N, C-alpha and C positions, 0 to 999 in steps of 0.2 A: 513202521506203520505202513499198511498198504494204501493204495490210491483211494480206495473208498472211504477209509477212516479219515484221511486228510480232508476230503471234501466235506464230510459231516462237521468236522471241527471248524473249518472256515465258515461254513453257513451259520453255525451257532454264534461265532464272533460278529458277523454282520447283523444278525438279529439283535444282539445286545446293543450294538451301536445305534441301531434304528430306534430301539426303545428309549435309550437315553436322550436322543434328539427330541422325541415326543414329550418326555417328562420335564425337560429344562424349563419351558415357559410356565408350566404349572407350579414348579418349585419356586420360581422367581416371584410369581404372584402371591404364593402363600407366605413368603418371607416379607413382602411389602405389607400385606394385611396385618401380619403379626407386629411389624414395626409401628404401624399406625395405631394399633390397639394400645401400644405403650406410650403414645404421645397424647398431650391434653387436646381437647376439642378446640377448634378455632373456627371463627366465623367464615363461612364460605367453603369449608372443607367437606361438610356433610350435606347430603341432599335434604336434610331436615333442619339445617342450621339457618339462623337469620342472616340476611344479607348485611354486608358491612356498612351500608349507607344509612341505616335507620333501625329503630327498634322493631322487634318482631310483633306480630299479632298473636294473641293468645286467647283461647276460649272461643266458643261459638259466636258467630256474628249475628247481631240482631238486625242489621241494616241491609244485609245482602250476602251472597255467596262469597267464599274466600277466593282470592285470586289463584290461578293455577297456571302451569306452564313455565317456561324458562324466564328467568329474571334478566333484565338488561344490564344489571349491575353486578352479577356474580354467576356462579355455577347454576346449572339447572336445578329447580326445586322439584320435590316430589309432588305429584298431582293429587291433592287431597280430594275427598268426596265433596260434591257441591253442597251437601247438607250437613257435613261433619265439621269437626274443628279444623282450624287453620294450623299451619306449621307451628310447632312448639319448641323449636330449637332455642338454645340460650342466646341472650342478647348481651352484647358488650357495651351498648350505648345507653341503657336505661330501662325503665319499666315498660311493660307492654302497653300498646296503644290499641284502643278499640277499633275494630274494623269499621270502615265507612267514614272515618273522620276526614273532613275536607283538607285538613292541614297535612300535606304529604311530606314525608321525610326528604331531605335533600338528595337528589339523584334517584329516588325511588320512582317506580312507574306509577302514573296517575291511575285513579280508579277507572274500571272499565265503563264504557258507555252504557248508560241505562241503569247504573247502580244508584240507589236512593241517596239523596244528599243528606248529610248528617248535620246536626246543629253545631256550629262552630263557637258558640258563646258559652261562658261558664255554666256548668250544670246547676240546676236549682238544688236547694238543700236536700230534697228528697229524691234526687236523681238516682237511677239504678246504676250499678257498677258491674263490670265484668271482672273475671279473675285477673289479679295483677293490679287492681285499683283503678282501672281506666273507667271514666264516666261515659254514659251514653245519654240518650234523650231523657229529659226529666219525666218522672213518673207522676201521674195525676194524684193529688192528695193534699192534705192539710198538715202542716207542721206547726206545733205550738211551741213558742219560745218561753224562756224562763220568766220574762217580764209580763207574760200574758198576751203578747202580740202573736200574730199568726202569719204564715206564708202559705198562700193557697196556689197550688200549681194545677193548671188545666191541661186537658188532653192535647191542645194545640201548642203547648210549650210556653204559653204566657203565664205570668205570675202576678198575684195581687198581694200587697202588704196591708195587713189589717192591724190597727192599733189596739191596745187593751180594752178600749171602750167599744170596740166593734165597728169602728169606722174605717173604711178603706182609704188609705193614705196615698197609695201609688199603684200603678199597673205597669208591668214591664212586658213588652211584646217579645215574641221569639227572636226577633232580629236585634233586640237590645235597646229599643226605644222605650223610654220611661216617661209616663204621664203622672204628674202629681195632682192630687185632688184637693179641693177646698172643703171646708166643713160641711157645706150643703151638697157635696157630691159632684160639683162641676169640675171639669178639667181646668186647673189654673195655669199649669205650665207643662211643656213637653220638652224632653231632652233626648236627642237622637244619639246613636252610637258614634256618629262621625262629628259630634260637637255642636250641632245646631240646637238653639233654644227658642221655643215659642212661648210667649207670655200672653195670656188671654185677659182682655179687659172685660169688665162686667157688662158694658154696653154692646158687646159683640165684636169689638175690634181685637186685633192681635198685633204683637210686635215679634218679628223673627230676626234673630241675630246669629252670627257665626264669626269665627276668627281663624286666620291662618297666617303663616309666614311664607312670603313668595321666594322665588329663586334668588333674589338679591338680598334676602335677610330682612326685608321690610315687613312690618306688621300690618295686616289688612283686616279690617272689621267691616262687615256688611250688615245693615239693619233695615229691615222693611217695617215702616211705621203704619202702612196700610197697603191695600192692594195696588195703589197708584202712586205711592210716595215712599221715600226712604233716604238713606245716606250711606256712603262708603267712606270709612276712615283709612287714611294711608299715612303712616309715619315716615319721617325722613329726618336727616341731620343737615343743618346749615350753620356754618361758622362754629362748629363744635357744640351747638345747642339742638336738642330734639324739638321737632315740630310735628304737628298733625294737620294734614289737609283733609278737610271733610267736604265731600262732594254731595250736595243735596239734589235729589231728584223729585220733581213734582209733576205728575202727568206727562212724563217723558222729557221735561225740560230740566237741564242740569246747571248748577252754579256751585261755586266753591268758596270756602272760607278757611283761613289758616289759624290754628291755635298754638301759641308758643308753649313749650313744655318746661318743667322745672322738677327738681328732685326733692323728695321728702322721705327720709328714712329708707333710702335705697330704692324707692319706687318713683316712677315718672308720672306726673299728673299734668294735664293740659288745661290751661286757663283760656278764658275768652279774651279776644282782642277786638276792639271796635273797628269797623271798616273805615270810619272817618270820625273826625272831631269837629265840634262847633266852636264858635268863639266864646270868650268868657261872658259876654253880655247875654247870649242866648241861654247859657247854663244858669245865669242869675234869674232869667225870666221863668224858667221851669222849676227852679229850686225855691224861690221866694214866693210868698203868698201873692195872689193877684189882687188888683185894686178892689175888686168886688167879686162876690161869688158868681160863678158862671152856671147857667142852666144850659145843658148841652143835649142836643137830640142825636142819639146814636143811630136811629133808624132801624132798630132791631125788631120792631113790633110784629112784623109778619114773618120773621125768620124762624124756620123750623127748629134750629138748635136752641134758640132763645125760649121757645115754647116748651121744649123738652126739659130745659134746665130752670124753668120758671120757679120751681119750688126750692131750688138750691142756691141760685145766684140772683141778686138784685143790685143794679148799679146805684151809686150815690145819687141823691136827688139834685144836689148842687155841688159845684167844685170850687172851693176857695183857693186851691192851688193845683199846679200841674201834677204833683206827685199822686194826688188822689185820682185824677183823670187817668194817669198812667197805670195805676193799680187796677182800675176797671178794665183798661185796655188789655193788660197782660192776662188777667183772669179770663176775659171773654175770648181772647185768641186761643187759649188752651182748650176751653170748653167747646168752641166751634170746631177746632181740629179734632177733638175727641169724638164729637158727634159725626163728623164727616167720615172719620176712620171706621166708626161702627157701621154706618150705612154702607160704605164701600165694601167692608168685609161681609156684611150680611147679603148684599147683592151678589157678590162674587161666589159665595158658598151656598146661598139659598135664594135664588132669584125671585121667588114668590114674594109679593109685597106683604102678605100676611106674616111670613117668616121674619121680614125686616121689622115689622111692628112688634112681633113677639120678642125679638132680640133686644130691641131698644126699650120698649115699655115706657115707663115714666121715670124721671130722675128720682122722685121721692121713694118709690118702691119699698123695699124692706128696711132701708135706712133713711127715714124722713128727716134728714139733717140739712140745715142751711148754713151758709157761710156766716158765722156770727160777726157782729161788729168788732169784737176783739180780734178775731182771726184776720179780718180785712185790715185792721189797723196794724197788725204785725207785718203784713205784706207791704202796706204803705210805708212803714218805717224803713223796711229794707230797700224799697224803691228810692226813698230819699237818701239813704246811705250810699247807694250806687251812683246816684246823680252827683253827690259830693265827690266821690272817688273819681268819676269820669271827668268832672270839672278840673280837679287837681292834675290828672294825667294830661288833659288837653293843654295845660299851661306849660308842661315840660314833656313833650312826646318822646324825646330821646331817652330820658331816664325811665319813662314808663315801659319802653320797649327793650331796655337793656336786660341781659340775663342776670339773675341773682347770683351773688358770689358764693352762696352756700345753700343749705336747705331752706326751702320756703314752704310755709304752712299752706296746704291747699285751701282754696276758698270754701270748700265744703266743710272744713274743720275750724274755720276762724270763729272766735267767740261772738263776733257781731252777726254772723250768718247762722241763724237758728231755724228760720222758716223756709220751707222749700215747696214749690209747686211741682207736682209730678208732671214731667214733660212727655213721657211715652209710657205706654202700659208696661207694667212689670209686676212681679210677685214679691210679697214680703213673707217672711217666715215667722210664725207665732211661736211662743215658748213651748207649746206641746208638740211641735214638729209639723203641724198642719200649715198649709199655705193659704194666703188670701190674696186677692187681686187688688191692684192699684191702677186706676185709670187716669189719663191725662186730665189735670185740673184738680185732683185730690190734693190735700194740704197735709204736709208732715212737719213735725217739730222735732229737731234733733235733740236727743237727751245726752248721749255720750260725747266726750271730747276726744277719747283715745280709741282707735280701732282695736278689735280683737285679733287673734291670730289669723282669722279668715278675712281680715280687712273689712269687717262689718261694724256698724255702730247701731245702737238702739235709737229708734225714733217713735214718736207718739203720733198716731193718726188723729189730726185735728179736725178734718172734715173729709168725708168720703161720699161716694155716689152709690146708687142702687147695687146691691150685692158685692160691693167692694169691702175691704177691711173695715171693720166697725170703728167708728170714732171712739177714741179712748184706748184702742188696742195698742200694745207695744209690739213692734216688729223689728227684725234685723234687716238692715239695708246696707248694701255695699257702698263704701266711700266713693268709688268711681261713679255709681249711679247718682249720688247726691251732687257730685261735681258736674255731671251732665245736666242735672236739673238747674244748677246755678248758672252754668253757661247759657242754657236756653232762656233762663230768666233775664239775663243781661241782654241777650240777643233781642228778645221781645221788647225790652225797654228801649233799645236803640231803634227798633222798628216804630215804636210809639213816638219817639222823638221826631223821626222823619215825618210821621203823620201830622204831628203838631206843627212842624215847620211848614208843611205844605198847606195846612188849613188855618194858620194863624190869621186872625181878623175875620174869620167866617164862622157861621153857625153859633154865634155867641162867644167864641174865643176872642180874648183881647189880642190886639196886634203885638207882634214880637219885634225885638231888634233884629239885626242882620242874622239871616239863617244860612249864611255861607258856610260850607263845610270843607275841611281839609282832609284828604285821604291819610289814613294811618299807615306808616311805612311797614311793608312786609306782610300786610294782612290780605293781600289779593293773591289769587292763584287760579290756574286753569283747572277745570274739572277733569276727573279721570274719564278717559274715553270709553272705558268698558263698564262704567258704573251702572248704566241702565240695563245692560245685558246681564250683569251679575245679579242685580236685584230681581229681575224677571225670573232667572233660573232658581234663585233661592225661594221665591214665592211658590214656584211649582213644586220644589222639594218639600216645602212646608205643607202644601195641600196633600201630598202623598203620605206624609207622616201623620197628619190629622186623620186620614182615612184608615190607616193601619191601627191607630189607637182606638178609633171608633169601633172597628171590628173586634178588637180584644176587649173593649169595655162593654160590649153587648152582653146582657145576661145570658148565660148558657153557651157563650161562644166557645167553640172547640170541643164541646161535649157531645 
């Protein structure tokens, strides 16, 4: 072969090598793609796959545009149209979640700034759904249930429950706060999503309560009985026995009392312990009849609370014994406290005096009921029984303060304790599911001896005030509420004994023997230092909850 032929052949070989060099990367990429086609899809491998850290969003978003751009937790995602559907790759972790939900999957990027907030509470029965079963904001409308009741959902996300007779029984705001209504349409109680309960009294007062467990595992309960008073319960153990320290706050002044605990059927109940005991002779003076009936001047003639309750309560004309005097003392203290709580609440929430008068009205009102002689006698009999028990305990304080060996029947369930004076405003549940209010000073008679599964017992309303539960109504009441009533009953008896001791021989009262008192061991305690601040904060939270309910309860709200 001549020189020219060799040159042509060499050039052809170099061209072939150059072409192969150019084709090798393309051939390698083609083989990789073919291999990937033969493998199952995996999270994070495709530009349209869901990230490994949470479920994918499917379907168009009703709350805002879909997120686009690279994910912090996986490979870059394809950039969808701002108005089109989000990525639809398969999810390995569960069903799809509607876009806009505030609850972000672990490790997932938070919603972009400016995106609308989504409702984080369970959707209403008629809520709209996205593909994949995810719920979005509730759709306005009415759903009728099999029993004839209805759920009405408004445009603002609040819901109203209506019973078969057409009465609204409750309203739930978008945030999850539920207000239960009485038969006449008034808000009887409010229950917030974080566990706070507000009970309304007929006279305008309210009681606010909440419970929590602190970092040391101690149970704390805070109760506002008015805008200026309340108490904080703090449980603790001493010598293997449970106790509760209750810090009372009145107009910023705090003091504490200790309540020993005992067990009954696996539950702890706290009973009352006197702060001090008197001598046997003094208990005989208050227990036995006096030598002659006493005409006592209480000095209530010009008191506003007495005029308000004039149609409900009248003191005895004469007092043949101290137990009748103590009966009127206990009842009057409850009614006076109820009136002051109503005035304080009305002034705090509606400063105009006209509104105060409108809230309080007159005690007769729609329930023109008086404390009958039979009801007052039932209270007097329980006063006398408590005097006898305290006299026996004073004779042997060590035995009285000792922890019981086994289960002990709560005072609220003892056969001898049937009559209870409501100590703070609360609500009772009627057989039809409606609620009615109970005010301080109302009288209940316990019917059941054994609590139900919810630790409630049936009670008969023996006497009630304006717009409260009607006398004769049967309601469900928690055993713990009855226990609190009994503890408050004994506390007021002891306050009355001190008043008798301080005023014996005056204002018509006969002279008494020695009034020297001996402190009861273990009944004294220092108040919680933060009780005042906790009650003030809770009062503010309750005001906010009331306003939220008022907005949702307004006819046409949210439409």
